C-alpha positions as CSV (number, residue, x, y, z in Angstrom):
1,M,10.8,6.9,-31.1
2,I,8.2,9.4,-29.9
3,S,9.4,11.4,-26.9
4,A,7.6,11.1,-23.7
5,D,10.0,12.7,-21.4
6,Q,7.5,15.1,-20.0
7,D,3.7,14.9,-19.3
8,D,1.9,15.4,-22.5
9,H,-1.8,14.4,-22.4
10,R,-2.9,15.5,-25.9
11,P,-4.9,12.5,-27.2
12,G,-3.1,12.3,-30.5
13,D,0.3,12.1,-28.8
14,I,-0.9,9.4,-26.2
15,A,-2.4,7.4,-29.0
16,A,0.9,7.6,-31.1
17,R,3.0,6.5,-28.1
18,L,0.6,3.9,-27.2
19,A,0.7,2.5,-30.7
20,E,4.6,2.6,-30.6
21,V,4.6,0.5,-27.4
22,Q,2.3,-1.9,-28.8
23,G,4.4,-2.3,-31.8
24,R,7.4,-2.9,-29.7
25,I,5.4,-5.6,-27.8
26,S,4.4,-7.3,-31.0
27,S,8.0,-7.2,-32.3
28,A,9.4,-8.6,-29.0
29,A,6.9,-11.4,-29.0
30,R,7.7,-12.3,-32.7
31,Q,11.4,-12.4,-31.9
32,A,10.8,-14.6,-28.8
33,G,8.7,-17.0,-31.1
34,R,5.5,-16.1,-29.3
35,A,2.1,-15.2,-30.6
36,E,1.3,-11.5,-30.2
37,G,-1.8,-12.1,-28.4
38,E,0.1,-13.9,-25.5
39,V,1.3,-10.5,-24.1
40,R,-1.2,-7.8,-22.7
41,L,-0.2,-4.3,-21.9
42,I,-1.1,-2.7,-18.8
43,A,-0.9,1.1,-19.1
44,V,0.3,2.5,-15.7
45,S,-1.6,5.5,-15.1
46,K,-0.7,6.4,-11.6
47,G,-0.5,10.2,-11.1
48,K,-2.1,10.8,-14.6
49,P,-5.3,12.8,-15.1
50,E,-8.6,11.4,-16.1
51,E,-8.2,12.9,-19.7
52,A,-5.1,10.9,-20.2
53,I,-6.7,7.7,-19.4
54,R,-9.6,8.6,-21.6
55,A,-7.3,9.2,-24.5
56,A,-5.5,5.9,-24.0
57,Y,-9.1,4.2,-23.8
58,A,-10.2,6.0,-27.0
59,A,-7.1,4.5,-28.7
60,G,-8.1,1.0,-27.7
61,Q,-6.3,0.5,-24.2
62,R,-8.4,-1.3,-21.7
63,D,-6.0,-2.4,-18.9
64,F,-4.8,0.2,-16.6
65,G,-2.6,0.0,-13.5
66,E,-2.7,2.1,-10.3
67,N,-0.2,2.0,-7.4
68,Y,-2.3,3.8,-4.7
69,A,-5.7,2.5,-3.3
70,Q,-7.5,5.8,-3.0
71,E,-6.2,7.1,-6.4
72,L,-7.6,3.7,-7.9
73,A,-10.8,4.2,-6.3
74,E,-11.3,7.7,-7.3
75,K,-10.4,7.1,-10.9
76,A,-12.6,3.9,-11.2
77,A,-15.6,6.1,-9.9
78,R,-14.9,8.9,-12.4
79,L,-14.4,6.5,-15.4
80,S,-17.2,4.2,-14.6
81,D,-18.8,5.2,-17.9
82,L,-15.9,3.4,-19.9
83,P,-17.3,-0.1,-20.7
84,G,-14.8,-2.9,-20.5
85,I,-12.0,-1.0,-18.5
86,V,-10.0,-3.3,-16.4
87,W,-8.3,-2.0,-13.2
88,H,-5.1,-3.5,-11.9
89,A,-3.8,-2.7,-8.5
90,I,-0.1,-3.0,-9.0
91,G,1.5,-1.1,-5.9
92,Q,2.4,-2.5,-2.5
93,L,-0.8,-2.9,-0.4
94,Q,-1.3,-2.4,3.4
95,R,-4.0,-4.4,4.9
96,N,-6.0,-1.3,5.9
97,K,-6.3,-0.5,2.2
98,A,-7.6,-4.0,1.1
99,K,-11.3,-3.0,1.6
100,V,-10.7,-0.2,-1.0
101,V,-8.9,-2.3,-3.4
102,A,-11.3,-5.4,-3.2
103,Q,-14.2,-3.1,-4.0
104,V,-12.8,-1.7,-7.4
105,A,-9.8,-3.6,-8.7
106,D,-10.2,-6.5,-11.1
107,V,-6.6,-7.7,-10.6
108,V,-4.3,-7.3,-7.5
109,H,-0.7,-7.8,-8.5
110,A,1.1,-7.3,-5.1
111,V,0.0,-10.1,-2.8
112,D,3.0,-11.0,-0.8
113,R,2.1,-12.2,2.6
114,V,-0.6,-14.7,4.1
115,E,-2.3,-11.8,6.2
116,L,-3.0,-9.8,3.1
117,V,-4.4,-12.8,1.3
118,T,-6.8,-13.4,4.2
119,E,-7.9,-9.7,4.2
120,L,-8.5,-9.5,0.6
121,D,-10.5,-12.6,0.5
122,R,-12.7,-11.4,3.5
123,R,-13.2,-8.0,1.8
124,A,-14.0,-9.6,-1.6
125,A,-16.4,-11.9,0.0
126,A,-18.2,-8.9,1.7
127,G,-18.5,-7.3,-1.7
128,G,-19.7,-10.6,-3.4
129,R,-16.7,-10.4,-5.8
130,V,-14.0,-12.8,-6.8
131,L,-10.5,-11.0,-7.3
132,R,-7.7,-12.3,-9.7
133,V,-4.4,-12.2,-7.7
134,L,-0.9,-12.6,-8.3
135,V,1.8,-13.3,-5.8
136,E,4.6,-10.7,-5.8
137,V,8.1,-12.0,-5.5
138,N,11.1,-10.0,-4.7
139,V,13.5,-11.5,-7.3
140,G,16.3,-9.1,-6.6
141,G,16.2,-9.4,-2.8
142,E,16.1,-5.6,-2.6
143,A,15.2,-4.1,0.8
144,T,13.3,-1.2,-0.8
145,K,10.8,-3.4,-2.7
146,G,7.9,-5.3,-1.6
147,G,7.3,-9.1,-2.4
148,C,7.9,-12.2,-0.7
149,T,11.0,-14.2,-1.0
150,P,11.2,-17.1,-3.6
151,E,11.0,-19.4,-0.6
152,G,7.9,-17.7,0.7
153,V,5.8,-18.2,-2.4
154,E,4.6,-21.6,-1.4
155,A,2.8,-20.2,1.6
156,V,1.4,-17.1,0.1
157,L,0.1,-19.0,-3.0
158,G,-1.1,-21.9,-1.1
159,A,-3.2,-19.6,1.1
160,A,-4.6,-17.7,-1.9
161,Q,-5.6,-21.0,-3.6
162,R,-7.7,-21.9,-0.7
163,C,-9.6,-18.7,-0.7
164,A,-13.2,-18.9,-2.2
165,H,-13.2,-15.3,-3.4
166,L,-9.5,-15.1,-4.8
167,R,-8.3,-16.7,-7.9
168,S,-4.6,-17.2,-8.1
169,V,-3.5,-16.4,-11.7
170,G,0.1,-15.9,-11.5
171,L,3.4,-14.2,-10.3
172,M,4.6,-10.7,-10.4
173,A,8.0,-9.0,-10.0
174,I,9.6,-5.6,-10.1
175,A,13.2,-6.4,-11.3
176,P,16.2,-4.2,-10.3
177,Y,16.8,-1.2,-12.3
178,L,19.9,-1.7,-14.5
179,E,21.2,0.6,-17.2
180,D,21.5,-2.3,-19.5
181,P,18.0,-4.0,-20.0
182,A,19.7,-7.2,-21.1
183,A,21.2,-7.4,-17.7
184,V,17.7,-7.6,-16.2
185,R,16.6,-10.8,-18.0
186,P,18.1,-13.3,-15.5
187,Y,15.7,-11.7,-13.0
188,F,12.6,-12.3,-15.2
189,A,14.0,-15.8,-16.0
190,A,14.1,-16.5,-12.3
191,L,10.4,-15.5,-11.8
192,R,9.4,-17.9,-14.9
193,A,11.5,-20.7,-13.3
194,L,9.7,-20.1,-9.9
195,R,6.4,-20.2,-11.7
196,D,7.4,-23.5,-13.5
197,R,8.1,-25.0,-9.9
198,H,4.7,-24.0,-8.7
199,G,2.5,-25.8,-11.4
200,G,3.6,-24.0,-14.6
201,A,1.4,-22.0,-17.0
202,E,-1.6,-24.3,-16.6
203,V,-1.8,-23.4,-12.8
204,L,-0.4,-19.9,-13.0
205,P,-1.0,-18.6,-16.5
206,E,0.2,-15.0,-15.9
207,L,3.6,-13.6,-15.4
208,S,3.4,-9.8,-14.7
209,M,7.0,-8.4,-15.4
210,G,8.7,-5.8,-17.4
211,M,8.2,-1.9,-17.4
212,S,9.0,0.8,-20.0
213,H,12.8,0.4,-19.5
214,D,13.0,-3.3,-19.9
215,F,9.7,-5.0,-21.1
216,E,11.2,-6.3,-24.3
217,G,13.5,-8.6,-22.2
218,A,10.5,-9.6,-20.0
219,I,8.6,-10.7,-23.1
220,A,11.6,-12.8,-24.3
221,E,11.5,-14.5,-20.8
222,G,7.8,-15.3,-20.9
223,A,5.8,-12.1,-19.6
224,T,2.2,-12.3,-20.2
225,W,1.4,-8.8,-18.7
226,V,3.9,-5.9,-19.0
227,R,3.5,-2.7,-16.9
228,V,4.3,0.4,-19.0
229,G,3.7,4.0,-17.8
230,T,6.3,6.5,-18.8
231,A,6.6,5.4,-22.5
232,I,2.8,6.0,-22.9
233,F,2.1,8.9,-20.6
234,G,5.4,10.7,-20.0
235,S,7.1,11.1,-16.7
236,R,5.0,12.2,-13.6
237,S,4.5,15.8,-13.0
238,Q,5.9,17.6,-9.9
239,G,3.8,16.7,-6.9
240,A,2.1,13.8,-8.5
241,Q,1.5,10.7,-6.4
């Protein structure tokens, strides 16, 4: 395994680590009896410089995830010359940042309350855009994490499905961090089961779950998008947001 313990933005190293992660995704998909194309990688580029994203893009990566609205907007502007790049807003989102995200994101993962749904729809309409959105669920019941409760999914999802400028495509979760990645799988299974109770894959095709530490288990439980940062770009630098 290629080490990514520290920031290393040399294009060759990023390309090698990216290929390694993609290989692990393919292997996990095969072991789960799934087609490789069913799982897409979101390279989490928060806190990473432009050259690191360009290196990953040059190696074939197209989906990138950002946590902070302003950082997302700045990077989208600086990297607007890259055709086909897809920006995922994956961090907790305040209503006052909805305007920024609605202008530049292609997919918003952390939609967790009706008020945010309404604001995103209003801002997307003003810009003449349609946003793909996922409802974030706090599957672990952790006070430090965002996401609606499993019982609250119906209200948030229903609100999004009624919006003309939002397209509900799935559910998202950040599972609790556990040393044993296998112990995280029940949380991923719970998100999949919740999706099944709300129309299944035909209505909500995407399950965004799994990160550097545990994405193989997420794939085994049905993830269609995995969000991987550290294994590709290394740990964040001191002072990076």
